[in-house]
N, C-alpha and C positions, 0 to 999 in steps of 0.2 A: 395542514401545507407539507407538500413534498418538497422532496431536499433541495431541485431544483427552486423552485416558484423562492423558498427561503432565500438560499445561494443567490440569486440572478437579485433580492434586494437590498441583501445586504451590500451585495456589488453592488448595485445605483450607489448606494448612501455613500457607502467609504470610496469610493476609483483602489486604487495600489498605496489603500495603507499596509506598514508590519505589522510583522508579527512582534509582543514585546518578546522580551529576551524569556529564556527559559519553558517558553509552547515550545513541542516539534508535530509534524503530522505526515504520516505517510499517503501523499499519493496514488493513488487506486493504480496502477497503468496508467502512471505515469499523468492522471487528472484527465480520466475519458470524457467525463461531459465537461468539458475544455479546450480536452487538445486527440487528434488521430488517436489510440492507447496502443501501447508501446512500441515508439515511432522514436526517433532520436533526438524528433522537434517536441515532444511528449515531455523526455528527461530533462534535456535543453528548459525545455519553458519551469518543469517544478525544479530542478536547482539555483534557478532564476526566483524564485521567492522563496523569502528569511523562515527560516523554521520548517520547509518541507525537504522530502527526502522520498524519487521516488521509487516506486514499488516497478519490479518487470516479471512478470514471467517465461519463465526458460524452458525452450522446450531443444526436437533436435530433428535434422532433416535425414533421409535416407542416406547424405552417405555422410552421416555422420558430423554434420555443421550445424555447431548450438545457437540459433537464437532468438529471438525476446516474440513470442506470442503465447496468445492466453488459451484458445479452445483447437483444438484437432484438426480444425480444418479451418482452411483462408475464406472462407467463402462471407463472414456478415463481413470482415474489417479489409478485405482487398479486393481488386477487379481481377482475382483471378479467372480465369478464363473453362469452362468445357473443356474437359473433360476434369480440368487439377480443382477446380472449386470444391467438389464435395468430396477429397482423398483426404487419409490422413495423412498427418505432416510425415510419417513415418513411414511414407509410400512416393515424399513428392524431391524431387533432388534441390540442392540449391542453390541450382542454377537458372533452372525455368521461375524459380519462386523470389532470385532477385528483378523479373522482370515484373514485376507485378507489382501496380501504384499500392499501398495503404494509408490515404491520407485526404484525397478523393474521393472518399465516401462520409467523409468526417464533414468535409469542404474545399472544394475545390482552391478554392488559397492555400490548401497541403498537398497541389499535387505534384508529385514526383518523388511522398516518400515514401523510402522502400521499413523489409521488416531488419529491423537490424540487427547483426551478430553480438555475438558474446563478445566477441572481442573489440567489433568497434566501442562498445559499452565501456571497457576495460581500460580502454584508451582513454576514453575522455576519461573515464575518473584517476591513474593514471596524470595524469596531464593538470590537477585538481587534486589534488594530496585530502583536503578540506570535503568532498562532498562524498555524499554516502549512498546506499546506495538499501532499496530489497531488493533478495532471491527466490521470488517463486519456485519451488521447481514442480514441475508439471514432466519434462521426461528427458531430463539428465543425466549422465553418470557420471558418480559421484568424486571418480577419480580424475576423467577429465575435471573436472569443472575446479578441481583444489589444484592441478597442476596448471590453470589455466590464468589462477588468482594470484596461486603464487609469483608468478615466471610474471604477472605483470606489477605485481607487488604492491594490494590492496587490501592484502586480508583484516587487516582495523578498518577498515571501507563500508564493508558486506554485510549484512544484517541475510538470514537462511529464512525462510520461510517456512513452512511443513505444517499442516494440519493437525497429523498425528503428534503427540505430546513425544508418545519412544521417539521416531523420526527426528524428532530436536536434538533428545539427546546421543541417538549415535553423529548429527549434524556437530555438537559444540565439542564433539570432540577430536576433528580433522584435525586442526590446527591451533597453539596456542590462542584463545585470548577468541574464539568466534564464539560468535552469535544469534542467536535463534530467536522466533517469532511464529505461536500458534498464536491463536482463533475459537473462543467460543461462540455456537449459535445457538437457536433454538426459542423456547420457550424459557418465563424467568428464568423457574425452578429448576431445566437442563442446564442452565446453567450457573443456580447455585451450585446444586450436585456436584457437576462436575469441576465448577472452582477449589471446592469446598476437596474433593479428592487429587487434584493434582497443587490445591495445599500443603496436605497431610505429606506430599509424596515428598515435600520440598522443590517447587518449581524444578526438579532436577531435568536438566540443558535447556529446558526454560528461562531465554534473555527479558522476553517480550510479550507481555498473555496480553493479547487483544479480549474484548466484548464486547458483541456485538446489543448496543442501544437503540433494538425497537417501541413507535410511539408508540402512547396507548389513544385508543382511534376514538372518535369522537368529542376529545376534549377540545377545548376553544383557545385550547396553548398549549406550545408545543412539554408537554409531561412525556418521562421514557418510561416503560413497564418497570423496570430496574430502578429498586426503591435508592434516593436519593443516600437511606441508609445506609444499602447492604455497601451503596458505590463508594464510600466514605473509611469501610470495614477489608474492604476488596486494598485499595489501595494502603491502608495501613497496611494489611498482610506481607503484601507482595513486597512494599520496600521493607519492613523489615529485613525479606527475605534474597532482597540487592536485585527485586525485579521491574522493570517499568511497566507499568497498569497504560494498557491502552485501550481508549473508546474508541467502539464506528455508531454515532449520532447517525439516526439514516433520516434523520428529519434536525435540521439546526435553525439559531439566531441567536440574537446576540445576549436575551433575559437567557437564554437555556445552555449555551453554551456558560455564563458567570458565573451557572450554578454548578456546571463540572466545573474548570475550575476550583471555587471553591472548595470545593471533596477532596480537593489532591491531585486532581489529570494532571497529568502536560503530556503524556503524549495521546494523539487519535491519528485518526481515519479519515481521506475526502474523495467522494470522486472527483469534486471542484478545488483546486489546492488555493487557486485566486479570490474565491466567493471567501473561502473556511477562515482565511488569512484574517481577508476585510473585517469577516462577522467577529474571529478573532480580540481583532484590536478596537473592534464599539465594545466591544464583554472584557473588556478589561480595564476601561473606565468607567463603568455601569458601577452604582454605591454594590458593594460584597456585603455576603451576610452578617 
């Protein structure tokens, strides 16, 4: 069962149930399976779901405007015409980029959505101090980013995301209380080996550590390649170091999520935040271990 099928089944069963207190989850690119990714509509959608925190990708145009876009080019997510659709964002002026629709390809009802700027996102966060956001740094000058964050006064609302733990250490020193997240992917052995290395170093500079949970092929129910015993140890180890363990299950249903909650994990990642929230709520009423 893939992520989308399982998620939709859960959503159909529960409607718009709320996530129980204590469970939080990153809405990847705002929730790319349910809304047009990296748009203000996506971020507002994620913020409307209890427990969800939108993740957004930050990159820079040729004229220095920081915007939210995952890919190097606008081809996949916008209606950018040729020759612009295949150009790298660093070759595109913001005035041109702003004319393209970033919602209509996902669903016509989102027609008119634009690629948002960092400043627009920061304004939404400043107006709502309870809102958190993950900033995945694709291509952005750190001094520019930090200056904008400090000007908006939202330092405590931002979680920086980077795939390099060494970069996370640098990001954690940008200002007092700066938070970071990185991830471990690959085979179970790769994840366990890299986890051991980070643990030995005391998870320096890391506030949240994400582990990718691939599903065991051919299983009649959702089973993850990383064993529950390892996940329980990882949860205890990170908690003792003051780090939040975050899991990204590539398929989920109420029973599988109940098992993850039972091993002590309270942070997750999903492409389908509403469906995930509904599944977590259903999982919480199942018998525990």
